[in-house]
BATIBA-312412 format. One record per atom (N, C-alpha, C, O): residue number from 1; residue in three letters; atom name; x, y, z. Coordinates in pm, whole numbers, plus 50000, padded with zeros to 5 digits. Example, Ala and Ser with C-alpha at 12.3 -4.5 7.8 and 13.67 -1.06 7.14 Angstrom:
REM residues 2
<pt 1, 'ala', 'N', <51319, 49431, 50780>>;
<pt 1, 'ala', 'CA', <51230, 49550, 50780>>;
<pt 1, 'ala', 'C', <51320, 49670, 50780>>;
<pt 1, 'ala', 'O', <51424, 49668, 50846>>;
<pt 2, 'ser', 'N', <51285, 49775, 50708>>;
<pt 2, 'ser', 'CA', <51367, 49894, 50714>>;
<pt 2, 'ser', 'C', <51290, 50003, 50787>>;
<pt 2, 'ser', 'O', <51341, 50114, 50804>>;
***
This chain:
REM residues 70
<pt 1, 'met', 'N', <35743, 62252, 19672>>;
<pt 1, 'met', 'CA', <35650, 62308, 19578>>;
<pt 1, 'met', 'C', <35582, 62195, 19503>>;
<pt 1, 'met', 'O', <35646, 62095, 19471>>;
<pt 2, 'thr', 'N', <35454, 62209, 19475>>;
<pt 2, 'thr', 'CA', <35379, 62108, 19402>>;
<pt 2, 'thr', 'C', <35334, 62165, 19269>>;
<pt 2, 'thr', 'O', <35287, 62279, 19262>>;
<pt 3, 'thr', 'N', <35350, 62087, 19164>>;
<pt 3, 'thr', 'CA', <35305, 62128, 19032>>;
<pt 3, 'thr', 'C', <35205, 62027, 18979>>;
<pt 3, 'thr', 'O', <35204, 61911, 19021>>;
<pt 4, 'leu', 'N', <35121, 62070, 18887>>;
<pt 4, 'leu', 'CA', <35025, 61979, 18825>>;
<pt 4, 'leu', 'C', <35083, 61927, 18695>>;
<pt 4, 'leu', 'O', <35133, 62003, 18613>>;
<pt 5, 'thr', 'N', <35076, 61797, 18679>>;
<pt 5, 'thr', 'CA', <35121, 61733, 18557>>;
<pt 5, 'thr', 'C', <35016, 61633, 18515>>;
<pt 5, 'thr', 'O', <34987, 61537, 18587>>;
<pt 6, 'ala', 'N', <34959, 61655, 18397>>;
<pt 6, 'ala', 'CA', <34856, 61565, 18343>>;
<pt 6, 'ala', 'C', <34744, 61544, 18444>>;
<pt 6, 'ala', 'O', <34694, 61432, 18460>>;
<pt 7, 'gly', 'N', <34704, 61651, 18512>>;
<pt 7, 'gly', 'CA', <34591, 61641, 18603>>;
<pt 7, 'gly', 'C', <34625, 61582, 18738>>;
<pt 7, 'gly', 'O', <34536, 61563, 18821>>;
<pt 8, 'arg', 'N', <34749, 61552, 18761>>;
<pt 8, 'arg', 'CA', <34789, 61494, 18890>>;
<pt 8, 'arg', 'C', <34897, 61580, 18952>>;
<pt 8, 'arg', 'O', <34974, 61645, 18881>>;
<pt 9, 'ser', 'N', <34902, 61582, 19082>>;
<pt 9, 'ser', 'CA', <35008, 61659, 19145>>;
<pt 9, 'ser', 'C', <35132, 61572, 19161>>;
<pt 9, 'ser', 'O', <35122, 61451, 19182>>;
<pt 10, 'ala', 'N', <35245, 61634, 19149>>;
<pt 10, 'ala', 'CA', <35372, 61563, 19166>>;
<pt 10, 'ala', 'C', <35468, 61657, 19234>>;
<pt 10, 'ala', 'O', <35456, 61779, 19222>>;
<pt 11, 'thr', 'N', <35562, 61601, 19305>>;
<pt 11, 'thr', 'CA', <35660, 61685, 19370>>;
<pt 11, 'thr', 'C', <35750, 61748, 19266>>;
<pt 11, 'thr', 'O', <35757, 61701, 19153>>;
<pt 12, 'arg', 'N', <35817, 61852, 19304>>;
<pt 12, 'arg', 'CA', <35902, 61927, 19212>>;
<pt 12, 'arg', 'C', <36010, 61839, 19152>>;
<pt 12, 'arg', 'O', <36044, 61854, 19034>>;
<pt 13, 'ser', 'N', <36064, 61751, 19229>>;
<pt 13, 'ser', 'CA', <36171, 61665, 19182>>;
<pt 13, 'ser', 'C', <36116, 61550, 19099>>;
<pt 13, 'ser', 'O', <36033, 61472, 19145>>;
<pt 14, 'ser', 'N', <36164, 61540, 18976>>;
<pt 14, 'ser', 'CA', <36120, 61430, 18890>>;
<pt 14, 'ser', 'C', <36187, 61299, 18932>>;
<pt 14, 'ser', 'O', <36156, 61193, 18877>>;
<pt 15, 'his', 'N', <36277, 61306, 19028>>;
<pt 15, 'his', 'CA', <36346, 61187, 19074>>;
<pt 15, 'his', 'C', <36285, 61132, 19203>>;
<pt 15, 'his', 'O', <36340, 61039, 19262>>;
<pt 16, 'ser', 'N', <36175, 61186, 19245>>;
<pt 16, 'ser', 'CA', <36112, 61138, 19367>>;
<pt 16, 'ser', 'C', <36041, 61006, 19340>>;
<pt 16, 'ser', 'O', <36011, 60973, 19225>>;
<pt 17, 'leu', 'N', <36016, 60933, 19444>>;
<pt 17, 'leu', 'CA', <35945, 60806, 19431>>;
<pt 17, 'leu', 'C', <35806, 60829, 19372>>;
<pt 17, 'leu', 'O', <35765, 60756, 19282>>;
<pt 18, 'leu', 'N', <35735, 60928, 19420>>;
<pt 18, 'leu', 'CA', <35601, 60958, 19367>>;
<pt 18, 'leu', 'C', <35609, 60994, 19220>>;
<pt 18, 'leu', 'O', <35527, 60949, 19140>>;
<pt 19, 'gly', 'N', <35705, 61076, 19183>>;
<pt 19, 'gly', 'CA', <35722, 61114, 19044>>;
<pt 19, 'gly', 'C', <35749, 60994, 18955>>;
<pt 19, 'gly', 'O', <35696, 60984, 18844>>;
<pt 20, 'thr', 'N', <35832, 60903, 19004>>;
<pt 20, 'thr', 'CA', <35863, 60782, 18928>>;
<pt 20, 'thr', 'C', <35739, 60695, 18912>>;
<pt 20, 'thr', 'O', <35713, 60645, 18803>>;
<pt 21, 'leu', 'N', <35664, 60677, 19019>>;
<pt 21, 'leu', 'CA', <35543, 60594, 19013>>;
<pt 21, 'leu', 'C', <35439, 60655, 18918>>;
<pt 21, 'leu', 'O', <35375, 60583, 18842>>;
<pt 22, 'leu', 'N', <35424, 60787, 18924>>;
<pt 22, 'leu', 'CA', <35329, 60853, 18833>>;
<pt 22, 'leu', 'C', <35374, 60840, 18688>>;
<pt 22, 'leu', 'O', <35292, 60821, 18598>>;
<pt 23, 'his', 'N', <35503, 60851, 18666>>;
<pt 23, 'his', 'CA', <35556, 60835, 18531>>;
<pt 23, 'his', 'C', <35529, 60694, 18479>>;
<pt 23, 'his', 'O', <35484, 60677, 18366>>;
<pt 24, 'trp', 'N', <35557, 60594, 18561>>;
<pt 24, 'trp', 'CA', <35533, 60455, 18519>>;
<pt 24, 'trp', 'C', <35385, 60431, 18490>>;
<pt 24, 'trp', 'O', <35352, 60362, 18393>>;
<pt 25, 'ala', 'N', <35298, 60487, 18572>>;
<pt 25, 'ala', 'CA', <35154, 60471, 18548>>;
<pt 25, 'ala', 'C', <35115, 60536, 18415>>;
<pt 25, 'ala', 'O', <35034, 60482, 18340>>;
<pt 26, 'ala', 'N', <35171, 60652, 18386>>;
<pt 26, 'ala', 'CA', <35142, 60721, 18260>>;
<pt 26, 'ala', 'C', <35192, 60642, 18140>>;
<pt 26, 'ala', 'O', <35125, 60635, 18038>>;
<pt 27, 'val', 'N', <35310, 60582, 18152>>;
<pt 27, 'val', 'CA', <35365, 60499, 18044>>;
<pt 27, 'val', 'C', <35274, 60379, 18020>>;
<pt 27, 'val', 'O', <35242, 60348, 17905>>;
<pt 28, 'ala', 'N', <35233, 60312, 18126>>;
<pt 28, 'ala', 'CA', <35145, 60196, 18112>>;
<pt 28, 'ala', 'C', <35013, 60234, 18046>>;
<pt 28, 'ala', 'O', <34964, 60163, 17959>>;
<pt 29, 'lys', 'N', <34955, 60347, 18087>>;
<pt 29, 'lys', 'CA', <34828, 60391, 18028>>;
<pt 29, 'lys', 'C', <34845, 60428, 17881>>;
<pt 29, 'lys', 'O', <34761, 60395, 17798>>;
<pt 30, 'thr', 'N', <34954, 60496, 17849>>;
<pt 30, 'thr', 'CA', <34979, 60535, 17711>>;
<pt 30, 'thr', 'C', <34991, 60412, 17622>>;
<pt 30, 'thr', 'O', <34937, 60409, 17511>>;
<pt 31, 'arg', 'N', <35060, 60310, 17670>>;
<pt 31, 'arg', 'CA', <35075, 60187, 17591>>;
<pt 31, 'arg', 'C', <34943, 60114, 17577>>;
<pt 31, 'arg', 'O', <34914, 60057, 17472>>;
<pt 32, 'lys', 'N', <34862, 60115, 17682>>;
<pt 32, 'lys', 'CA', <34730, 60052, 17673>>;
<pt 32, 'lys', 'C', <34643, 60126, 17573>>;
<pt 32, 'lys', 'O', <34575, 60064, 17491>>;
<pt 33, 'asp', 'N', <34644, 60258, 17579>>;
<pt 33, 'asp', 'CA', <34567, 60339, 17485>>;
<pt 33, 'asp', 'C', <34614, 60316, 17341>>;
<pt 33, 'asp', 'O', <34532, 60306, 17249>>;
<pt 34, 'leu', 'N', <34744, 60306, 17321>>;
<pt 34, 'leu', 'CA', <34799, 60281, 17189>>;
<pt 34, 'leu', 'C', <34749, 60147, 17135>>;
<pt 34, 'leu', 'O', <34713, 60136, 17018>>;
<pt 35, 'ala', 'N', <34747, 60046, 17221>>;
<pt 35, 'ala', 'CA', <34703, 59914, 17179>>;
<pt 35, 'ala', 'C', <34555, 59912, 17140>>;
<pt 35, 'ala', 'O', <34512, 59823, 17067>>;
<pt 36, 'asn', 'N', <34478, 60008, 17188>>;
<pt 36, 'asn', 'CA', <34335, 60013, 17159>>;
<pt 36, 'asn', 'C', <34298, 60099, 17039>>;
<pt 36, 'asn', 'O', <34180, 60113, 17007>>;
<pt 37, 'leu', 'N', <34398, 60157, 16972>>;
<pt 37, 'leu', 'CA', <34368, 60240, 16855>>;
<pt 37, 'leu', 'C', <34323, 60154, 16737>>;
<pt 37, 'leu', 'O', <34369, 60041, 16721>>;
<pt 38, 'asp', 'N', <34234, 60208, 16657>>;
<pt 38, 'asp', 'CA', <34188, 60135, 16539>>;
<pt 38, 'asp', 'C', <34286, 60152, 16424>>;
<pt 38, 'asp', 'O', <34381, 60230, 16433>>;
<pt 39, 'ala', 'N', <34263, 60078, 16316>>;
<pt 39, 'ala', 'CA', <34354, 60077, 16201>>;
<pt 39, 'ala', 'C', <34371, 60215, 16140>>;
<pt 39, 'ala', 'O', <34482, 60252, 16099>>;
<pt 40, 'ala', 'N', <34263, 60292, 16132>>;
<pt 40, 'ala', 'CA', <34271, 60427, 16074>>;
<pt 40, 'ala', 'C', <34363, 60517, 16157>>;
<pt 40, 'ala', 'O', <34444, 60591, 16101>>;
<pt 41, 'ala', 'N', <34350, 60512, 16287>>;
<pt 41, 'ala', 'CA', <34434, 60593, 16376>>;
<pt 41, 'ala', 'C', <34581, 60551, 16363>>;
<pt 41, 'ala', 'O', <34670, 60636, 16362>>;
<pt 42, 'leu', 'N', <34606, 60422, 16354>>;
<pt 42, 'leu', 'CA', <34743, 60374, 16339>>;
<pt 42, 'leu', 'C', <34804, 60422, 16207>>;
<pt 42, 'leu', 'O', <34920, 60461, 16202>>;
<pt 43, 'arg', 'N', <34724, 60420, 16100>>;
<pt 43, 'arg', 'CA', <34771, 60472, 15972>>;
<pt 43, 'arg', 'C', <34807, 60620, 15984>>;
<pt 43, 'arg', 'O', <34910, 60664, 15932>>;
<pt 44, 'asp', 'N', <34722, 60695, 16052>>;
<pt 44, 'asp', 'CA', <34748, 60838, 16072>>;
<pt 44, 'asp', 'C', <34882, 60861, 16144>>;
<pt 44, 'asp', 'O', <34953, 60957, 16116>>;
<pt 45, 'leu', 'N', <34914, 60772, 16236>>;
<pt 45, 'leu', 'CA', <35038, 60784, 16313>>;
<pt 45, 'leu', 'C', <35157, 60720, 16241>>;
<pt 45, 'leu', 'O', <35271, 60737, 16284>>;
<pt 46, 'gly', 'N', <35130, 60648, 16133>>;
<pt 46, 'gly', 'CA', <35238, 60582, 16060>>;
<pt 46, 'gly', 'C', <35288, 60457, 16131>>;
<pt 46, 'gly', 'O', <35405, 60420, 16117>>;
<pt 47, 'leu', 'N', <35200, 60393, 16207>>;
<pt 47, 'leu', 'CA', <35237, 60273, 16282>>;
<pt 47, 'leu', 'C', <35166, 60150, 16227>>;
<pt 47, 'leu', 'O', <35055, 60159, 16174>>;
<pt 48, 'thr', 'N', <35231, 60037, 16240>>;
<pt 48, 'thr', 'CA', <35169, 59910, 16203>>;
<pt 48, 'thr', 'C', <35118, 59843, 16330>>;
<pt 48, 'thr', 'O', <35156, 59882, 16441>>;
<pt 49, 'arg', 'N', <35034, 59745, 16313>>;
<pt 49, 'arg', 'CA', <34985, 59669, 16429>>;
<pt 49, 'arg', 'C', <35103, 59601, 16498>>;
<pt 49, 'arg', 'O', <35104, 59589, 16621>>;
<pt 50, 'gln', 'N', <35203, 59557, 16421>>;
<pt 50, 'gln', 'CA', <35322, 59495, 16481>>;
<pt 50, 'gln', 'C', <35401, 59596, 16564>>;
<pt 50, 'gln', 'O', <35452, 59561, 16671>>;
<pt 51, 'asp', 'N', <35412, 59720, 16517>>;
<pt 51, 'asp', 'CA', <35479, 59825, 16595>>;
<pt 51, 'asp', 'C', <35411, 59840, 16731>>;
<pt 51, 'asp', 'O', <35476, 59851, 16834>>;
<pt 52, 'val', 'N', <35279, 59840, 16727>>;
<pt 52, 'val', 'CA', <35200, 59857, 16849>>;
<pt 52, 'val', 'C', <35219, 59737, 16942>>;
<pt 52, 'val', 'O', <35237, 59755, 17063>>;
<pt 53, 'lys', 'N', <35215, 59617, 16887>>;
<pt 53, 'lys', 'CA', <35234, 59496, 16970>>;
<pt 53, 'lys', 'C', <35371, 59499, 17037>>;
<pt 53, 'lys', 'O', <35385, 59464, 17154>>;
<pt 54, 'thr', 'N', <35471, 59541, 16962>>;
<pt 54, 'thr', 'CA', <35607, 59548, 17017>>;
<pt 54, 'thr', 'C', <35613, 59649, 17131>>;
<pt 54, 'thr', 'O', <35668, 59620, 17238>>;
<pt 55, 'glu', 'N', <35558, 59769, 17109>>;
<pt 55, 'glu', 'CA', <35560, 59873, 17212>>;
<pt 55, 'glu', 'C', <35478, 59833, 17334>>;
<pt 55, 'glu', 'O', <35521, 59852, 17448>>;
<pt 56, 'ala', 'N', <35359, 59778, 17310>>;
<pt 56, 'ala', 'CA', <35270, 59743, 17420>>;
<pt 56, 'ala', 'C', <35325, 59628, 17505>>;
<pt 56, 'ala', 'O', <35287, 59614, 17621>>;
<pt 57, 'ser', 'N', <35413, 59547, 17448>>;
<pt 57, 'ser', 'CA', <35468, 59434, 17524>>;
<pt 57, 'ser', 'C', <35586, 59474, 17612>>;
<pt 57, 'ser', 'O', <35632, 59394, 17694>>;
<pt 58, 'arg', 'N', <35634, 59597, 17596>>;
<pt 58, 'arg', 'CA', <35745, 59643, 17680>>;
<pt 58, 'arg', 'C', <35698, 59664, 17823>>;
<pt 58, 'arg', 'O', <35581, 59694, 17848>>;
<pt 59, 'asp', 'N', <35790, 59648, 17917>>;
<pt 59, 'asp', 'CA', <35758, 59670, 18058>>;
<pt 59, 'asp', 'C', <35733, 59817, 18084>>;
<pt 59, 'asp', 'O', <35789, 59903, 18016>>;
<pt 60, 'phe', 'N', <35649, 59847, 18183>>;
<pt 60, 'phe', 'CA', <35611, 59985, 18211>>;
<pt 60, 'phe', 'C', <35730, 60072, 18250>>;
<pt 60, 'phe', 'O', <35727, 60193, 18228>>;
<pt 61, 'trp', 'N', <35833, 60014, 18306>>;
<pt 61, 'trp', 'CA', <35948, 60094, 18346>>;
<pt 61, 'trp', 'C', <36047, 60114, 18229>>;
<pt 61, 'trp', 'O', <36143, 60190, 18241>>;
<pt 62, 'asp', 'N', <36023, 60045, 18118>>;
<pt 62, 'asp', 'CA', <36110, 60053, 18002>>;
<pt 62, 'asp', 'C', <36055, 60156, 17904>>;
<pt 62, 'asp', 'O', <35982, 60122, 17810>>;
<pt 63, 'ala', 'N', <36090, 60281, 17926>>;
<pt 63, 'ala', 'CA', <36043, 60390, 17841>>;
<pt 63, 'ala', 'C', <36162, 60469, 17790>>;
<pt 63, 'ala', 'O', <36263, 60482, 17860>>;
<pt 64, 'pro', 'N', <36152, 60522, 17668>>;
<pt 64, 'pro', 'CA', <36262, 60605, 17616>>;
<pt 64, 'pro', 'C', <36288, 60725, 17708>>;
<pt 64, 'pro', 'O', <36196, 60776, 17773>>;
<pt 65, 'thr', 'N', <36410, 60768, 17713>>;
<pt 65, 'thr', 'CA', <36450, 60881, 17797>>;
<pt 65, 'thr', 'C', <36368, 61006, 17761>>;
<pt 65, 'thr', 'O', <36337, 61087, 17848>>;
<pt 66, 'ser', 'N', <36333, 61020, 17634>>;
<pt 66, 'ser', 'CA', <36259, 61138, 17591>>;
<pt 66, 'ser', 'C', <36118, 61144, 17651>>;
<pt 66, 'ser', 'O', <36056, 61250, 17649>>;
<pt 67, 'trp', 'N', <36068, 61034, 17703>>;
<pt 67, 'trp', 'CA', <35935, 61031, 17766>>;
<pt 67, 'trp', 'C', <35938, 61083, 17908>>;
<pt 67, 'trp', 'O', <35833, 61115, 17964>>;
<pt 68, 'lys', 'N', <36053, 61091, 17967>>;
<pt 68, 'lys', 'CA', <36062, 61131, 18107>>;
<pt 68, 'lys', 'C', <36038, 61280, 18122>>;
<pt 68, 'lys', 'O', <36081, 61360, 18039>>;
<pt 69, 'arg', 'N', <35968, 61316, 18229>>;
<pt 69, 'arg', 'CA', <35941, 61457, 18257>>;
<pt 69, 'arg', 'C', <36069, 61527, 18297>>;
<pt 69, 'arg', 'O', <36159, 61466, 18355>>;
<pt 70, 'gly', 'N', <36074, 61654, 18266>>;
<pt 70, 'gly', 'CA', <36192, 61731, 18303>>;
<pt 70, 'gly', 'C', <36168, 61821, 18419>>;
<pt 70, 'gly', 'O', <36258, 61892, 18462>>;
***
């Protein structure tokens, strides 16, 4: 069975190779987008520029468990 996740198709199993690769790509994009936020947006989120630098410098495969699809 195929499901749509964030506009992309992924296999039912979140443990599949494709699912893992899509997850890593999403983590990398999210971190890139976070790094491009302006000061006002960071204030709204309660983040400092240092918080963002720390998060953006993490490897794409290093994501909190809560970020993983279920």
